[in-house]
C-alpha positions as CSV (number, residue, x, y, z in Angstrom):
1,M,41.6,77.7,83.3
2,T,40.1,78.1,79.6
3,G,42.2,79.3,76.3
4,S,40.7,82.6,76.5
5,Q,40.9,83.4,80.3
6,E,43.9,85.9,81.0
7,G,46.9,85.4,83.1
8,T,50.4,85.5,83.4
9,C,53.2,82.6,83.9
10,S,57.0,82.1,84.2
11,D,56.8,79.0,82.2
12,L,54.1,77.8,79.4
13,V,54.4,73.9,79.0
14,I,53.1,73.1,75.4
15,G,51.8,69.3,76.0
16,G,51.9,69.5,79.6
17,D,49.9,66.1,79.7
18,S,53.0,64.3,77.7
19,F,55.2,62.4,79.8
20,L,58.5,65.3,79.6
21,G,55.8,68.1,79.5
22,A,54.6,66.8,82.8
23,A,58.1,65.9,84.2
24,I,58.9,69.5,83.2
25,A,56.1,71.2,84.8
26,A,56.2,69.1,87.9
27,A,59.8,70.5,88.6
28,L,59.1,73.9,88.0
29,T,56.1,73.6,90.2
30,D,58.1,71.5,93.0
31,G,61.0,73.8,92.6
32,R,58.8,77.0,93.2
33,Q,60.4,78.5,90.1
34,G,57.3,80.8,89.3
35,T,53.8,80.5,88.0
36,V,53.5,77.3,85.5
37,V,50.8,76.7,83.1
38,K,50.5,73.8,80.7
39,T,48.2,73.0,77.7
40,S,46.5,69.9,76.9
41,R,44.0,69.1,74.3
42,R,41.5,68.6,77.1
43,A,42.2,71.2,79.9
44,S,41.0,69.5,83.3
45,A,42.8,71.5,85.9
46,A,43.1,75.1,86.7
47,D,46.5,75.7,85.7
48,T,46.0,74.2,82.2
49,V,44.6,75.4,78.9
50,A,42.9,73.4,76.1
51,F,45.3,73.7,73.1
52,D,45.7,71.8,70.3
53,L,48.9,72.1,67.9
54,R,46.6,72.5,65.2
55,D,44.7,75.4,66.8
56,D,45.4,79.3,66.4
57,P,48.0,79.9,69.4
58,A,46.8,83.8,69.0
59,R,43.2,83.0,70.7
60,A,44.1,80.2,72.7
61,L,47.4,81.4,74.2
62,G,47.4,85.2,73.6
63,A,46.5,86.2,77.3
64,L,49.6,84.3,78.5
65,L,53.3,86.1,78.6
66,P,55.0,83.2,79.6
67,A,59.2,84.1,80.0
68,T,59.6,80.3,78.8
69,V,58.1,78.0,76.5
70,Y,58.6,74.3,76.3
71,L,57.4,72.7,73.3
72,C,56.7,69.0,74.2
73,A,53.6,68.1,72.6
74,G,53.3,66.5,69.4
75,I,53.0,62.9,67.7
76,T,55.9,60.4,69.0
77,S,54.8,57.4,67.4
78,I,57.3,56.0,64.6
79,S,54.7,53.8,63.1
80,Q,51.7,56.8,63.0
81,C,54.0,59.5,61.4
82,E,54.8,56.5,58.9
83,D,51.0,55.7,58.4
84,D,49.7,59.3,58.2
85,P,52.9,61.4,57.2
86,A,50.6,64.6,56.1
87,G,48.4,64.6,59.6
88,S,51.1,64.2,61.6
89,R,53.3,67.1,59.7
90,R,50.3,69.4,60.6
91,V,51.3,68.7,64.2
92,N,54.9,67.9,64.3
93,V,56.2,70.7,62.0
94,E,53.3,72.9,61.1
95,G,51.8,73.3,64.3
96,M,54.8,73.5,66.2
97,V,56.4,75.9,64.2
98,R,53.5,78.1,64.5
99,V,53.6,78.3,68.4
100,A,57.4,78.7,68.5
101,R,56.8,81.9,66.3
102,F,54.2,83.2,68.2
103,A,55.9,82.9,71.5
104,H,59.1,84.0,70.4
105,A,57.6,87.2,68.6
106,R,56.3,88.1,72.4
107,G,59.4,87.6,73.8
108,S,59.7,84.3,75.2
109,F,62.8,82.1,75.1
110,I,61.7,78.8,73.4
111,I,63.2,75.3,74.5
112,Y,62.1,72.8,71.7
113,L,62.4,68.7,72.5
114,S,64.1,67.1,69.6
115,S,65.8,63.9,69.2
116,N,68.4,61.7,68.2
117,A,65.9,60.5,65.2
118,V,67.0,63.2,63.0
119,F,70.1,61.2,62.5
120,D,70.0,57.8,60.6
121,G,71.8,55.7,63.3
122,H,74.4,54.2,61.6
123,Q,77.2,56.2,63.6
124,P,77.7,56.7,67.4
125,R,78.4,59.7,69.1
126,Q,76.9,62.2,66.5
127,R,78.1,65.5,66.9
128,M,76.2,68.7,66.8
129,D,77.5,70.0,63.6
130,A,77.1,66.5,61.9
131,E,74.6,66.9,58.8
132,P,71.3,64.9,60.0
133,G,70.1,62.7,58.0
134,P,66.8,61.2,59.4
135,A,65.7,57.7,58.4
136,S,62.3,57.8,59.4
137,E,59.1,60.0,59.0
138,Y,59.3,61.3,62.9
139,G,63.0,62.2,62.1
140,R,62.2,64.2,59.5
141,Q,59.5,65.4,60.9
142,K,61.7,66.6,64.0
143,R,64.4,68.1,61.8
144,A,62.3,70.1,59.6
145,A,60.7,71.7,62.8
146,E,64.4,72.0,63.9
147,E,65.3,74.0,60.8
148,E,62.4,76.5,61.2
149,I,63.1,77.1,64.9
150,L,66.7,77.3,65.0
151,A,66.0,80.1,62.5
152,L,64.6,82.3,65.4
153,G,68.2,83.1,66.6
154,D,69.6,82.7,69.9
155,G,66.2,83.4,71.7
156,A,65.5,79.2,71.0
157,A,67.1,76.2,72.2
158,V,66.8,73.0,70.0
159,V,67.6,70.0,72.7
160,R,68.2,66.6,71.0
161,L,67.6,63.9,73.6
162,T,68.7,60.2,73.4
163,K,66.2,57.5,75.1
164,V,64.5,58.8,78.3
165,V,64.0,56.0,80.4
166,A,61.7,55.7,83.6
167,A,60.1,53.9,86.3
168,E,56.4,54.3,84.6
169,R,57.2,54.1,81.2
170,Q,57.3,50.7,79.6
171,P,58.8,48.5,79.1
172,F,60.9,49.8,82.1
173,S,57.8,49.8,84.9
174,S,56.9,46.1,83.6
175,W,60.7,45.2,83.8
176,L,61.2,46.6,87.5
177,S,58.0,44.8,88.6
178,D,58.9,41.5,87.1
179,L,62.5,41.6,88.3
180,S,61.5,42.2,91.8
181,A,59.0,39.7,91.9
182,Q,61.7,37.0,90.3
183,R,59.8,36.9,87.3
184,V,61.3,36.3,83.9
185,I,61.5,39.1,81.1
186,Y,62.0,39.3,77.3
187,P,63.6,42.4,76.3
188,F,64.7,42.5,72.9
189,S,68.3,41.4,71.9
190,D,68.6,43.5,68.5
191,R,66.9,46.7,69.3
192,H,69.5,49.3,70.9
193,L,69.1,52.8,73.2
194,C,71.2,55.3,74.9
195,P,69.4,55.7,77.7
196,I,69.4,58.8,80.3
197,S,67.2,58.9,83.1
198,T,64.5,61.5,83.4
199,Q,66.1,63.3,86.1
200,H,69.2,63.6,84.0
201,A,66.9,65.5,81.2
202,L,65.2,67.8,83.6
203,R,68.7,69.1,85.2
204,A,69.9,70.1,81.6
205,I,66.8,71.5,81.0
206,S,66.6,73.8,83.8
207,V,70.4,74.9,83.2
208,I,69.3,75.6,79.8
209,R,66.4,77.8,80.9
210,R,68.5,79.4,83.6
211,A,71.2,80.1,81.1
212,H,69.0,81.0,78.0
213,A,71.4,78.7,75.8
214,G,70.3,78.9,72.5
215,G,70.9,77.0,69.3
216,I,71.2,72.9,69.3
217,L,72.6,71.2,72.4
218,H,72.7,67.5,72.8
219,V,71.8,65.7,76.0
220,S,72.9,61.8,75.8
221,G,73.7,58.4,77.9
222,E,77.1,57.5,77.6
223,S,77.1,54.9,75.2
224,D,74.6,52.5,73.3
225,C,73.6,49.3,74.4
226,S,70.7,46.8,73.2
227,Y,67.5,46.4,75.5
228,G,68.7,42.7,76.4
229,E,72.1,44.5,77.7
230,F,70.3,47.3,79.5
231,A,67.2,44.7,81.1
232,A,70.9,42.6,82.2
233,R,72.7,45.3,84.0
234,L,69.1,46.4,85.5
235,A,68.9,43.0,86.8
236,D,72.3,43.2,88.4
237,R,71.3,46.2,90.0
238,L,68.4,45.1,91.5
239,G,70.4,42.0,93.0
240,V,68.3,39.3,91.0
241,R,69.5,36.2,88.9
242,R,70.8,37.5,85.5
243,E,68.9,34.5,84.2
244,L,65.5,35.9,84.7
245,V,66.7,38.3,81.4
246,V,65.9,36.0,78.5
247,P,66.6,38.1,75.4
248,R,64.7,37.7,72.3
249,K,64.5,38.9,68.4
250,S,62.1,41.8,67.9
251,D,60.7,40.8,64.5
252,D,58.2,43.2,63.3
253,A,57.9,45.3,66.5
254,P,57.7,49.2,65.7
255,G,60.0,51.5,67.0
256,W,63.9,52.4,67.0
257,R,65.3,49.8,64.9
258,A,68.9,51.6,64.1
259,R,72.2,50.4,65.5
260,Y,73.2,53.7,67.4
261,S,71.4,56.4,69.1
262,S,74.2,58.3,71.0
263,L,75.2,61.8,70.6
264,D,78.3,63.7,71.5
265,V,77.7,65.9,74.1
266,T,81.7,67.8,73.8
267,E,80.2,71.3,72.8
268,T,77.0,71.1,75.3
269,A,79.3,70.2,78.3
270,A,81.8,73.2,77.3
271,R,78.7,75.6,77.1
272,I,76.6,74.3,80.1
273,G,78.4,71.7,82.1
274,I,76.0,68.8,81.7
275,G,78.1,65.5,80.2
276,P,77.0,62.5,79.2
277,Q,75.3,60.1,81.9
278,S,76.5,57.1,82.8
279,L,74.8,53.8,82.4
280,P,75.4,53.2,86.4
281,A,73.9,56.5,87.0
282,V,71.1,55.9,84.5
283,L,70.4,52.8,86.7
284,A,70.7,54.4,89.9
285,D,68.1,57.3,89.1
286,L,65.7,54.6,87.4
287,I,65.7,52.6,90.6
288,A,65.5,55.5,93.3
289,A,62.4,56.6,91.2
290,A,60.4,53.2,91.2
């Protein structure tokens, strides 16, 4: 499918080649929930439109009239955003907001995938009405896009997600393989996450789609833990020796450095029935998908 080809679709996934974008598109297709079209910077399939967030959405996407648009694309590398704040902002803020406004004006419901990085990580279980205070350029860009998309009103949802762990993502892919083969792994002892599984994220996004639940929503794990603690619990779940998990300091490795990333989901649970995911449930989903 080219950018100028006409067509109709029920769902349009901006960034269909991203991890969550691909997972959303696959879930919609497997569930036979209508016709799904994805975007990628390089269209390589019949259901994919060539589109870059720096492009004019009217030219590339104007022939499509999706009921729901998922905004999953963007530059997610914290270090890349720090190294090139102007260039990454053109994609993550200006381009993202341009697509959101274009699609909203044509009647689409918008689902924007945001992040716990809009907070500084000094407090656990941040409430939806807490004042954001991002500590990274990536977080500042996420927050800037949030503000513009929330201004669209009830026809747009801003979904803040904590760390999505999956069997095909690193370091979890290597951990599963190494632990299953009785090989030692070296997770960071001083980096933390609040994990949710891909399956949990997809369940929440599906409910938001069906309910057209606008505004801010939080999708979070139950509590924060270090990568070392997570790996130890994974070893337990796999039935292998904890001695195979040897935590180490992260030193100058890039990535999220704050102590907390958990989000309070009280209001989200009341609105759409999706509560926090427990660590045992995360591990069960992770292993089931391996």
